[in-house]
Backbone as a printed PyTorch tensor [residue, N CA C, xyz], in Angstrom:
tensor([[[-48.8340,   0.2630,  10.7360],
         [-48.0330,   0.2270,  11.8980],
         [-48.0900,  -1.2850,  12.5470]],

        [[-47.0450,  -1.6960,  13.4000],
         [-47.1280,  -2.9490,  13.5980],
         [-48.0440,  -3.0540,  14.9850]],

        [[-48.8160,  -4.3610,  15.2100],
         [-49.6000,  -4.4040,  17.0930],
         [-48.0760,  -4.3130,  17.8980]],

        [[-47.4590,  -5.3480,  17.5630],
         [-46.2060,  -4.9690,  18.5160],
         [-44.9240,  -4.9890,  17.8490]],

        [[-43.6950,  -4.4320,  18.3380],
         [-42.5730,  -4.2050,  17.8790],
         [-41.7890,  -5.6620,  17.5760]],

        [[-41.8860,  -6.6980,  18.0470],
         [-41.8250,  -8.0740,  17.2090],
         [-42.1670,  -7.8780,  15.8250]],

        [[-43.1770,  -7.7030,  15.5790],
         [-43.6680,  -7.3990,  14.0920],
         [-42.9280,  -6.8240,  13.2540]],

        [[-41.7670,  -6.2050,  13.9280],
         [-40.7460,  -4.7090,  12.8850],
         [-39.7940,  -5.4300,  12.7280]],

        [[-39.0380,  -5.6960,  14.0780],
         [-37.7300,  -6.3110,  14.0620],
         [-37.2650,  -7.5480,  14.5000]],

        [[-37.9850,  -8.8350,  13.8710],
         [-38.2000, -10.2850,  14.6470],
         [-36.1730, -10.4020,  13.9080]],

        [[-35.3660,  -9.9680,  13.3350],
         [-34.3340, -10.6140,  13.1170],
         [-33.4330, -10.3050,  14.3670]],

        [[-33.9750,  -9.3320,  15.1330],
         [-32.6750,  -9.1460,  16.6380],
         [-32.4680, -10.4700,  17.3560]],

        [[-31.2320, -10.2080,  17.8270],
         [-31.0990, -11.2520,  19.3760],
         [-32.2760, -11.0940,  20.1540]],

        [[-32.8220, -12.5520,  20.8570],
         [-33.8170, -12.3990,  21.3800],
         [-33.8140, -11.5830,  22.8960]],

        [[-32.1520, -11.3330,  23.3800],
         [-32.0480, -10.3640,  24.1060],
         [-32.4540,  -8.8540,  24.0160]],

        [[-32.3950,  -8.5490,  22.4300],
         [-32.4950,  -7.0650,  22.2960],
         [-34.2630,  -7.1500,  21.7670]],

        [[-34.7420,  -8.0500,  21.2020],
         [-36.3590,  -8.4440,  21.1910],
         [-36.6400,  -8.0840,  22.7080]],

        [[-36.2880,  -8.8950,  23.3920],
         [-36.9730,  -8.5210,  25.2340],
         [-36.7220,  -6.8260,  25.5610]],

        [[-35.2590,  -6.4320,  25.2900],
         [-35.3980,  -5.4130,  25.5860],
         [-36.6500,  -4.2440,  24.8310]],

        [[-36.4690,  -4.7990,  23.6760],
         [-37.3100,  -4.0160,  22.7880],
         [-38.8640,  -3.8710,  22.7570]],

        [[-39.2770,  -4.8110,  23.9950],
         [-40.7850,  -5.0560,  24.2210],
         [-41.5120,  -3.5890,  24.8050]],

        [[-40.5440,  -2.6030,  25.0120],
         [-41.1080,  -1.1560,  25.8720],
         [-40.7790,  -0.3520,  24.4030]],

        [[-41.7830,   0.0450,  23.4220],
         [-41.7110,   0.8730,  22.4410],
         [-42.3040,   2.0650,  21.8630]],

        [[-41.7160,   2.8840,  21.3090],
         [-42.7990,   4.2140,  21.0160],
         [-43.0140,   4.3560,  19.6010]],

        [[-44.1190,   5.1470,  19.6610],
         [-44.6120,   5.2780,  18.0010],
         [-45.2660,   6.5790,  17.8600]],

        [[-45.8140,   7.0320,  17.1550],
         [-46.8880,   8.3090,  17.2150],
         [-47.7920,   8.7310,  18.1580]],

        [[-48.5340,   7.4100,  18.4820],
         [-49.7010,   7.4350,  19.5500],
         [-48.8050,   7.4120,  20.7390]],

        [[-47.9320,   7.0500,  21.2110],
         [-47.1390,   7.1290,  22.5830],
         [-46.3100,   5.5270,  23.0960]],

        [[-45.8720,   5.6630,  23.7620],
         [-45.0690,   4.6220,  24.5490],
         [-45.6640,   3.4420,  24.3350]],

        [[-45.1490,   2.3260,  24.3570],
         [-45.9820,   0.8740,  24.3210],
         [-45.0470,  -0.1760,  24.8470]],

        [[-46.0920,  -0.7350,  25.6540],
         [-45.2700,  -2.0600,  26.2610],
         [-46.1740,  -3.5230,  26.2920]],

        [[-44.9110,  -4.4330,  25.5680],
         [-45.8530,  -5.7310,  24.8410],
         [-45.6430,  -6.4900,  26.0670]],

        [[-45.1650,  -5.9250,  27.1930],
         [-45.1620,  -6.8970,  28.3560],
         [-46.2250,  -5.8950,  29.7890]],

        [[-47.5560,  -5.4450,  29.3860],
         [-48.2150,  -5.1480,  29.9130],
         [-48.9500,  -5.8620,  30.6770]],

        [[-49.2980,  -7.0470,  30.6320],
         [-49.8000,  -7.8170,  31.3440],
         [-49.7950,  -9.6140,  31.0130]],

        [[-50.0850, -10.2130,  31.7300],
         [-49.6150, -11.7430,  31.6860],
         [-50.1340, -12.3630,  30.1050]],

        [[-51.2710, -11.5980,  29.3360],
         [-51.1200, -12.2110,  28.3140],
         [-50.4200, -11.8970,  26.7170]],

        [[-50.0660, -10.5090,  27.3110],
         [-48.8550, -10.0290,  26.7610],
         [-47.6570, -10.5820,  26.8990]],

        [[-47.3060, -11.6240,  27.7720],
         [-46.0700, -11.9560,  28.3310],
         [-46.0000, -13.3870,  27.2560]],

        [[-47.3310, -14.2020,  27.8630],
         [-47.3530, -15.5930,  27.0780],
         [-47.6330, -15.0220,  25.4420]],

        [[-48.1570, -14.2370,  24.9180],
         [-48.0200, -13.9210,  23.4970],
         [-47.0930, -13.8030,  22.7250]],

        [[-45.5670, -12.9410,  23.9020],
         [-44.0900, -12.3440,  23.5340],
         [-43.4460, -13.8170,  23.1130]],

        [[-43.6160, -14.7290,  24.1710],
         [-42.7220, -16.2160,  24.8480],
         [-43.4940, -16.8740,  23.5070]],

        [[-44.6190, -16.6850,  22.9440],
         [-44.9660, -18.0490,  21.4720],
         [-44.3410, -17.1920,  20.6720]],

        [[-44.6230, -16.2640,  20.3650],
         [-44.2380, -15.2610,  19.2090],
         [-42.3140, -15.5020,  18.8340]],

        [[-41.3480, -15.7300,  20.1050],
         [-40.4470, -15.7740,  20.2660],
         [-39.8920, -17.4280,  20.3250]],

        [[-40.7850, -18.3150,  20.1290],
         [-40.5400, -19.3550,  20.7380],
         [-39.8580, -19.9460,  21.6830]],

        [[-39.8400, -19.3760,  22.3910],
         [-39.4690, -19.8650,  24.2120],
         [-40.2300, -20.9560,  24.5020]],

        [[-41.3670, -20.8750,  24.4430],
         [-42.1530, -21.6860,  25.5750],
         [-43.9760, -21.4290,  24.1170]],

        [[-44.3980, -23.0350,  24.3940],
         [-45.6220, -22.6980,  23.4180],
         [-46.9440, -22.7260,  24.7870]],

        [[-47.2080, -21.8630,  24.2870],
         [-48.7340, -21.4840,  25.3130],
         [-48.3020, -21.7380,  26.9040]],

        [[-47.2740, -20.3650,  27.1900],
         [-46.9260, -21.5730,  28.3560],
         [-47.6340, -20.5910,  29.4530]],

        [[-47.9950, -21.0510,  30.6820],
         [-48.6910, -20.8890,  31.9560],
         [-48.0690, -19.7270,  32.3590]],

        [[-48.2670, -18.5630,  32.5780],
         [-47.8790, -17.2060,  33.0170],
         [-48.6770, -17.3310,  34.1860]],

        [[-47.7480, -16.5060,  35.6510],
         [-48.4340, -15.9420,  36.4530],
         [-48.0740, -14.3640,  36.8580]],

        [[-48.7530, -13.5450,  37.7340],
         [-48.7800, -12.2980,  38.0750],
         [-46.7160, -12.0570,  38.6180]],

        [[-46.5110, -13.2720,  39.2150],
         [-44.8300, -13.1000,  39.4820],
         [-44.0490, -13.2850,  38.2330]],

        [[-44.3920, -14.1210,  37.4670],
         [-43.6200, -13.9540,  36.1240],
         [-43.5250, -13.3260,  35.3310]],

        [[-44.6950, -12.5490,  35.0050],
         [-44.6620, -11.4150,  34.6760],
         [-43.5110, -10.1810,  35.0690]],

        [[-43.0330,  -9.9660,  36.8860],
         [-42.6080,  -8.9950,  37.4040],
         [-41.4650,  -9.8430,  36.8390]],

        [[-41.2560, -10.8500,  36.9920],
         [-39.6540, -11.2480,  36.8960],
         [-39.3550, -11.1050,  35.7040]],

        [[-40.2130, -11.3140,  34.2160],
         [-39.7110, -10.6320,  33.1920],
         [-39.3640,  -9.3050,  32.8960]],

        [[-40.2060,  -8.6160,  33.4390],
         [-40.0340,  -7.0780,  33.2550],
         [-38.7500,  -6.4740,  34.1360]],

        [[-38.4750,  -7.4520,  35.5980],
         [-37.2540,  -7.0470,  36.2040],
         [-36.2360,  -7.3090,  35.2340]],

        [[-35.9260,  -8.7010,  34.3080],
         [-34.9560,  -9.1380,  33.8600],
         [-34.8540,  -7.7610,  32.8980]],

        [[-35.6810,  -7.7820,  31.6780],
         [-35.7160,  -6.5120,  30.8210],
         [-34.9810,  -5.1230,  31.4400]],

        [[-35.7770,  -4.8370,  32.5640],
         [-35.1740,  -3.4280,  32.9300],
         [-34.0040,  -4.0900,  33.0730]],

        [[-33.1060,  -5.1420,  33.6070],
         [-31.3920,  -4.8190,  33.7280],
         [-30.8940,  -5.1210,  32.9970]],

        [[-31.7420,  -6.1410,  31.1770],
         [-30.9810,  -5.8400,  30.1260],
         [-30.8550,  -4.5640,  29.6120]],

        [[-31.8030,  -3.4280,  29.9910],
         [-32.0750,  -2.3600,  29.3450],
         [-30.9230,  -1.5450,  30.1360]],

        [[-30.6980,  -1.7240,  31.5560],
         [-29.9290,  -1.1490,  32.5140],
         [-28.2240,  -1.2300,  31.6850]],

        [[-28.0270,  -2.2180,  31.5570],
         [-26.6640,  -3.1650,  31.0180],
         [-26.3830,  -2.5000,  29.6770]],

        [[-27.2070,  -2.4050,  28.8170],
         [-27.2470,  -2.2980,  27.0080],
         [-26.7380,  -0.6590,  27.3070]],

        [[-27.6460,   0.1220,  28.3680],
         [-27.4620,   1.8590,  27.8980],
         [-25.6480,   2.0310,  28.6690]],

        [[-25.3020,   0.9920,  29.6560],
         [-23.8210,   1.1350,  29.7800],
         [-23.2070,   1.0140,  28.6660]],

        [[-23.1870,  -0.2560,  28.1990],
         [-22.5470,  -0.5520,  27.1700],
         [-22.4200,   0.4400,  25.8560]],

        [[-23.4310,   0.9660,  25.2340],
         [-23.7600,   1.9700,  24.3580],
         [-23.4100,   3.3760,  24.7030]],

        [[-23.4320,   3.4520,  26.1730],
         [-23.1750,   5.2170,  26.4390],
         [-24.2420,   5.4980,  26.0750]],

        [[-25.4450,   5.2960,  26.3410],
         [-27.0550,   5.6590,  25.8920],
         [-27.3650,   7.0590,  27.0400]],

        [[-27.3990,   7.4130,  26.5010],
         [-28.0990,   8.8290,  27.6130],
         [-29.5070,   9.2290,  27.2300]],

        [[-30.2040,   8.3110,  26.7860],
         [-31.7180,   8.6300,  26.5940],
         [-32.3090,   8.5670,  27.8550]],

        [[-33.5430,   9.4360,  27.9100],
         [-34.2720,   9.2120,  29.1840],
         [-34.3740,   7.4940,  29.3140]],

        [[-34.5710,   6.8920,  30.6880],
         [-34.9460,   5.1830,  30.2050],
         [-35.9480,   5.2190,  30.0620]],

        [[-36.5440,   3.8800,  29.5040],
         [-38.0390,   3.4380,  28.7810],
         [-38.3940,   2.6030,  29.7170]],

        [[-38.9260,   2.6420,  31.1240],
         [-39.5550,   1.9730,  32.2360],
         [-38.6890,   2.3620,  33.5460]],

        [[-38.6090,   1.5340,  34.4510],
         [-37.9830,   1.1020,  35.5780],
         [-36.7120,   0.7560,  35.6600]],

        [[-35.5020,   1.3350,  35.2820],
         [-34.3880,   0.5330,  35.3090],
         [-33.9940,   0.2970,  36.5240]],

        [[-32.8460,  -0.4710,  37.1050],
         [-31.9460,  -0.3670,  37.8400],
         [-31.1660,   0.6550,  38.0060]],

        [[-31.0080,   1.2420,  39.4400],
         [-30.5340,   2.5510,  39.9300],
         [-28.9890,   2.4970,  39.5190]],

        [[-28.3570,   1.4380,  39.5860],
         [-27.0180,   0.8640,  39.0730],
         [-26.4680,  -0.3650,  38.3590]],

        [[-25.6920,  -0.6360,  38.0050],
         [-25.2660,  -1.5160,  36.8410],
         [-24.7170,  -2.4810,  37.4670]],

        [[-24.3090,  -2.5930,  39.2180],
         [-24.3700,  -3.4660,  40.1220],
         [-25.6880,  -4.4250,  40.2580]],

        [[-26.6000,  -3.7150,  40.5750],
         [-27.7660,  -4.5920,  40.7560],
         [-28.7410,  -4.8830,  39.5160]],

        [[-28.3640,  -4.4000,  38.1090],
         [-28.9830,  -4.8740,  37.0560],
         [-27.9960,  -6.3130,  36.5740]],

        [[-26.5160,  -6.1460,  36.9930],
         [-25.7350,  -7.9280,  36.5660],
         [-26.4360,  -8.6080,  38.0670]],

        [[-26.3810,  -8.2330,  38.8550],
         [-27.0010,  -9.0290,  39.8880],
         [-28.7910, -10.0280,  39.5070]],

        [[-29.1370,  -8.9180,  38.9140],
         [-30.6440,  -9.5450,  38.6910],
         [-30.3210, -10.6480,  37.2950]],

        [[-29.6020, -10.0070,  36.0310],
         [-28.9110, -11.1860,  35.2660],
         [-28.6970, -12.0930,  35.4230]],

        [[-27.6060, -12.4880,  37.1250],
         [-27.3040, -13.2740,  37.1570],
         [-27.7140, -14.1470,  38.2110]],

        [[-29.1780, -13.4790,  38.8430],
         [-29.8130, -14.6360,  39.4810],
         [-30.8370, -15.0290,  38.6990]],

        [[-31.0520, -14.7310,  36.9350],
         [-32.6610, -15.5730,  36.2220],
         [-31.1520, -16.5600,  35.6660]],

        [[-30.0890, -16.1570,  35.5510],
         [-28.7120, -17.3230,  34.8110],
         [-28.7170, -18.6590,  35.7010]],

        [[-29.2020, -18.0030,  37.1390],
         [-29.0690, -19.8690,  37.4770],
         [-30.1280, -20.3160,  37.4880]],

        [[-31.1600, -19.9240,  37.2620],
         [-32.5240, -20.6740,  36.9250],
         [-31.6600, -21.9270,  36.0500]],

        [[-31.1320, -21.8730,  35.0850],
         [-30.7210, -22.8610,  33.8430],
         [-29.0380, -22.9710,  34.1740]],

        [[-28.6800, -23.1560,  35.2920],
         [-26.9010, -23.1360,  35.7090],
         [-27.1250, -24.6220,  35.0160]],

        [[-25.8110, -24.8980,  34.5060],
         [-25.6400, -26.4650,  33.8970],
         [-25.1890, -27.3050,  35.1500]],

        [[-25.5130, -28.5000,  34.7530],
         [-25.4600, -29.5580,  35.8060],
         [-24.9680, -30.8620,  35.5520]],

        [[-23.6080, -31.0870,  36.3440],
         [-23.0990, -32.1440,  36.1020],
         [-23.7120, -33.5540,  36.2810]],

        [[-24.1000, -34.6410,  35.2260],
         [-24.9990, -35.9270,  35.5670],
         [-24.4100, -37.0140,  35.1660]],

        [[-24.4890, -37.8620,  35.7250],
         [-23.9980, -39.3700,  35.4760],
         [-25.0710, -39.9110,  34.3080]],

        [[-23.8980, -40.0200,  32.9530],
         [-25.0240, -41.2300,  31.9610],
         [-24.5260, -41.9780,  32.0000]],

        [[-25.1100, -43.6050,  30.8250],
         [-24.6820, -44.6970,  30.9700],
         [-23.0950, -44.4180,  30.0880]],

        [[-22.9110, -43.7970,  29.8370],
         [-21.3910, -43.4470,  29.2280],
         [-20.4130, -42.7620,  29.6790]],

        [[-20.8590, -42.0460,  30.8550],
         [-20.0030, -41.4590,  31.9190],
         [-20.4090, -40.4560,  31.9880]],

        [[-19.9260, -39.0980,  32.3030],
         [-20.3940, -38.2560,  32.8010],
         [-20.7830, -37.2290,  31.5350]],

        [[-21.6990, -36.2480,  31.7420],
         [-22.3510, -35.4550,  30.8430],
         [-22.6480, -33.7900,  31.8000]],

        [[-22.2700, -32.7630,  30.4630],
         [-22.7530, -31.6050,  31.2750],
         [-24.1070, -31.1290,  30.7300]],

        [[-25.5070, -31.5230,  31.4930],
         [-26.6210, -30.9950,  31.2380],
         [-27.4330, -29.6120,  31.1300]],

        [[-28.0820, -28.8140,  31.0590],
         [-28.4540, -27.7940,  31.1080],
         [-29.9170, -27.8100,  32.0330]],

        [[-29.7440, -27.3970,  33.1540],
         [-30.9540, -27.8470,  33.6290],
         [-32.0610, -26.7020,  33.4430]],

        [[-33.2310, -27.6100,  32.8790],
         [-34.3140, -26.6240,  32.2800],
         [-35.4710, -25.5890,  33.1180]],

        [[-35.9230, -26.0360,  34.3120],
         [-36.1160, -25.3060,  34.9440],
         [-37.2960, -25.9640,  35.2060]],

        [[-37.8730, -25.9830,  36.0980],
         [-39.5450, -26.6460,  36.4700],
         [-40.6290, -26.1160,  35.4050]],

        [[-40.6840, -24.6910,  35.1600],
         [-42.0370, -24.2730,  34.7150],
         [-41.1910, -23.6470,  33.1670]],

        [[-42.1020, -23.5160,  32.2940],
         [-41.6030, -23.3870,  31.1940],
         [-41.1030, -22.1550,  31.0930]],

        [[-41.9100, -21.2530,  31.6700],
         [-41.6240, -19.8050,  31.6530],
         [-40.1800, -19.4990,  32.6920]],

        [[-39.9420, -20.1170,  33.6400],
         [-39.0390, -19.9360,  34.7020],
         [-37.6250, -20.4990,  33.2870]],

        [[-37.7560, -21.3840,  32.6780],
         [-36.7570, -21.8930,  31.8220],
         [-36.6330, -20.6060,  30.5350]],

        [[-37.5380, -19.9790,  30.0030],
         [-37.7050, -19.3070,  29.1470],
         [-36.7440, -17.9910,  29.7740]],

        [[-37.2800, -17.6790,  30.8710],
         [-36.1980, -16.4570,  31.9920],
         [-35.2450, -16.8560,  32.2620]],

        [[-34.8260, -17.7620,  32.1440],
         [-33.0870, -18.3420,  32.2690],
         [-32.1840, -18.5290,  30.9770]],

        [[-33.2210, -18.9460,  29.8030],
         [-32.5980, -18.7660,  28.5930],
         [-32.4050, -17.1930,  28.2460]],

        [[-33.1730, -16.6190,  28.6470],
         [-32.6850, -15.0840,  27.9180],
         [-32.0840, -14.3160,  28.6820]],

        [[-31.4630, -15.1000,  30.1700],
         [-30.8480, -14.1380,  30.8370],
         [-29.6150, -14.4480,  30.2900]],

        [[-29.4990, -15.7910,  30.4190],
         [-27.7890, -16.0960,  29.5190],
         [-27.8530, -15.5090,  28.3730]],

        [[-28.8820, -15.5730,  27.1330],
         [-28.6460, -14.8900,  26.0740],
         [-28.2550, -13.8250,  26.2220]],

        [[-28.4900, -12.9380,  26.9010],
         [-28.0540, -11.4270,  27.0460],
         [-26.5980, -11.3390,  27.8990]],

        [[-26.4140, -12.5230,  28.5700],
         [-25.1390, -12.3910,  29.5560],
         [-24.1310, -12.6410,  28.1880]],

        [[-24.3140, -13.7470,  27.3240],
         [-23.7450, -14.0290,  25.7760],
         [-23.5110, -12.7410,  24.8180]],

        [[-24.7140, -11.9470,  24.7140],
         [-24.5800, -10.5260,  23.9690],
         [-24.0110,  -9.8580,  24.3610]],

        [[-24.2030,  -9.1060,  26.0140],
         [-23.3440,  -8.5430,  26.6240],
         [-21.7550,  -8.6610,  26.6460]],

        [[-21.2790, -10.0770,  26.6770],
         [-19.9840, -10.4600,  27.0440],
         [-19.2410, -10.7240,  25.6280]],

        [[-19.7040, -11.0160,  24.6850],
         [-19.1890, -11.4840,  23.5270],
         [-18.8640, -10.5390,  22.5290]],

        [[-18.8520, -11.3120,  21.3290],
         [-18.1490,  -9.9350,  19.9180],
         [-19.3970,  -9.2640,  19.8350]],

        [[-20.5960,  -9.6250,  20.1360],
         [-21.8370,  -8.6520,  19.6210],
         [-21.9260,  -7.4920,  20.2050]],

        [[-21.2430,  -7.3390,  21.6590],
         [-21.6730,  -6.5360,  22.0470],
         [-20.7690,  -4.8660,  21.7500]],

        [[-19.8740,  -5.0170,  20.9800],
         [-19.4490,  -4.3210,  20.0350],
         [-20.4580,  -3.7560,  18.8210]],

        [[-21.6610,  -4.1490,  18.6420],
         [-22.6270,  -4.3540,  18.2240],
         [-23.8380,  -3.9900,  18.2380]],

        [[-23.9050,  -3.8630,  19.6530],
         [-25.3630,  -2.9360,  19.9550],
         [-25.1510,  -1.4550,  20.3770]],

        [[-26.3970,  -1.4280,  19.5010],
         [-26.5520,   0.5400,  19.7320],
         [-28.0130,   0.6150,  20.5690]],

        [[-27.9000,   1.9770,  20.7280],
         [-28.7490,   2.3930,  20.7640],
         [-29.3740,   3.5160,  19.7090]],

        [[-30.9200,   3.2430,  19.2740],
         [-31.4320,   4.4010,  18.4580],
         [-31.5080,   5.0510,  18.7050]],

        [[-31.0990,   6.2190,  18.0950],
         [-31.3530,   7.5640,  18.1420],
         [-32.2220,   8.3910,  16.9860]],

        [[-33.3050,   7.4130,  16.7490],
         [-34.4240,   8.5270,  16.2720],
         [-35.0890,   9.1120,  16.5890]],

        [[-36.0580,  10.3990,  16.4170],
         [-36.6370,  10.9630,  17.5220],
         [-37.9800,   9.9220,  17.9020]],

        [[-37.5520,   9.8970,  19.1510],
         [-38.6380,   9.8190,  19.9660],
         [-38.1920,   8.2050,  20.3750]],

        [[-37.4960,   7.1500,  19.5560],
         [-37.5540,   5.9820,  19.6320],
         [-36.6110,   5.3320,  20.9360]],

        [[-36.7470,   4.5470,  21.4370],
         [-36.4920,   3.6860,  23.0160],
         [-35.6340,   2.5660,  22.6290]],

        [[-35.3900,   1.9950,  21.2440],
         [-35.1120,   0.8020,  20.9290],
         [-33.8730,   0.8120,  20.8870]],

        [[-32.8620,  -0.5650,  20.7780],
         [-31.9320,  -1.3700,  21.0040],
         [-31.9520,  -1.7870,  19.0920]],

        [[-30.8950,  -1.9760,  19.0780],
         [-30.4680,  -3.1400,  17.6170],
         [-28.9880,  -3.1560,  17.6590]],

        [[-29.1340,  -4.5060,  17.0340],
         [-27.0200,  -4.8460,  16.5560],
         [-27.2460,  -4.1030,  15.2320]],

        [[-25.9060,  -3.3620,  15.2490],
         [-25.4820,  -2.9020,  13.8860],
         [-24.6170,  -4.2360,  13.3750]],

        [[-25.6620,  -4.4790,  12.2630],
         [-25.0130,  -5.5960,  11.3920],
         [-24.2900,  -5.5040,   9.8950]],

        [[-24.7330,  -3.7150,   9.9410],
         [-24.1690,  -3.9330,   8.8180],
         [-23.7490,  -2.0460,   8.4810]],

        [[-22.2470,  -2.0020,   7.8990],
         [-21.4640,  -0.8920,   8.7350],
         [-22.2770,   0.3300,   7.8090]],

        [[-23.4200,   0.7820,   7.1390],
         [-24.3000,   1.9460,   7.3640],
         [-25.4390,   1.8690,   7.6400]],

        [[-25.3800,   0.9760,   9.0720],
         [-26.8010,   1.0090,   9.7520],
         [-26.6300,   2.0200,  10.8840]],

        [[-27.5750,   2.9430,  11.1580],
         [-27.4810,   4.1890,  12.0090],
         [-28.5540,   4.1490,  12.9680]],

        [[-29.7710,   3.0260,  12.8570],
         [-30.8900,   3.3450,  13.5920],
         [-31.6780,   1.9310,  13.3630]],

        [[-32.7270,   1.6890,  14.3930],
         [-33.5880,   0.4500,  14.6330],
         [-34.0440,  -0.2000,  13.3240]],

        [[-34.2760,   0.9360,  12.4490],
         [-35.5050,   0.5190,  11.7100],
         [-35.4010,   1.6160,  10.4390]],

        [[-35.7440,   1.3550,   9.1550],
         [-36.1090,   2.6570,   8.2260],
         [-36.7230,   3.3140,   8.4410]],

        [[-37.6720,   3.7200,   9.1950],
         [-38.5160,   4.9750,   9.6660],
         [-37.7180,   5.1570,  10.5590]],

        [[-36.8990,   5.1850,  11.7040],
         [-36.2460,   5.5270,  12.4770],
         [-35.3080,   6.4910,  11.5260]],

        [[-35.0120,   6.2600,  10.6860],
         [-33.7860,   6.4480,   9.6750],
         [-34.3010,   7.5490,   8.7570]],

        [[-35.7070,   7.7700,   8.5410],
         [-36.1440,   8.5950,   7.9770],
         [-36.6370,   9.7790,   8.6700]],

        [[-37.5060,   9.5210,   9.9240],
         [-37.6610,  10.3540,  10.7000],
         [-36.2010,  11.2810,  11.2780]],

        [[-35.0670,  10.5730,  11.2150],
         [-33.9560,  11.4820,  11.6260],
         [-33.7630,  12.5210,  10.5300]],

        [[-33.4860,  11.8820,   9.6270],
         [-33.5130,  12.9640,   8.4850],
         [-34.3510,  13.8600,   7.7560]],

        [[-35.3690,  13.5380,   8.2120],
         [-36.4870,  14.6920,   7.9010],
         [-36.1190,  15.7740,   9.2320]],

        [[-35.8070,  15.1350,  10.0500],
         [-35.4850,  16.3160,  11.4480],
         [-34.4820,  17.1790,  11.1340]],

        [[-33.2610,  16.2160,  10.4880],
         [-31.8310,  17.0240,  10.4620],
         [-32.5070,  18.4540,   9.2420]],

        [[-33.0230,  17.7440,   8.0460],
         [-33.5290,  18.9480,   6.9940],
         [-34.3260,  19.9450,   7.8230]],

        [[-35.5150,  20.1660,   8.0690],
         [-35.9670,  20.7790,   8.7860],
         [-35.3680,  21.6230,   9.9730]],

        [[-34.4140,  21.2390,  10.4180],
         [-33.8320,  22.4090,  11.3490],
         [-33.0470,  22.8100,  10.6560]],

        [[-32.0860,  22.4180,   9.6590],
         [-31.0320,  23.2180,   8.3460],
         [-31.8780,  24.2980,   7.6980]],

        [[-33.1510,  24.0580,   7.1570],
         [-34.1240,  24.7650,   6.5910],
         [-35.0580,  25.4460,   7.1370]],

        [[-35.3360,  25.6900,   8.1920],
         [-36.4780,  26.1950,   9.3390],
         [-36.4170,  27.6650,   9.2330]],

        [[-37.3120,  29.0880,   8.8750],
         [-36.8580,  29.9060,   8.9100],
         [-36.8290,  30.0410,  10.7200]],

        [[-36.0310,  31.2390,  11.0640],
         [-35.7200,  31.3420,  12.3040],
         [-37.0270,  32.2190,  12.7500]],

        [[-37.3830,  31.5820,  14.2210],
         [-38.6520,  32.0110,  14.9460],
         [-38.1750,  33.9000,  15.0040]],

        [[-39.5920,  34.3860,  14.9460],
         [-39.5810,  36.0960,  15.1250],
         [-39.9330,  35.6740,  16.6920]],

        [[-39.2210,  36.3460,  17.4360],
         [-40.2860,  36.2590,  19.3440],
         [-40.1880,  37.3990,  19.5820]]])
């Protein structure tokens, strides 16, 4: 069993990988962003920042971004599962949180030796830049062609999202697919309860 979900689903887009930092297995629910060390390790694994300095405020901001992204994804996928974590109460709040983080990397028009150019403002700190890039990637995912491919995994006990990149893909992983098939089998073949 992986130590983090990133070890299991590394091919998902970055916003989906951020949303999936809350995950569940037989031992219970886990949070890869439980502390600043977890956030630092996740940022390094994703390649967003190399050995970034992160604070408790950064951790709270990334967790807020994750909650907003999960709330938007739940709306897009008509996900009726109980929320994993503390999502914003409404879609408007989630969108406001995403927009605030995107402002951290808003483009600027600057003069160059050859004229004018549009440059992305990276933010003063690696953690701020990474959060802004993640928010922008989430906005592109939610508003682009891949939005129609976003799915909530309905494997037993699963809280993950995934991009349905194959017509036959119905779960985030083969393990969730196997658990769903086993659960269906047992529900059809289980003898009636004697009360």
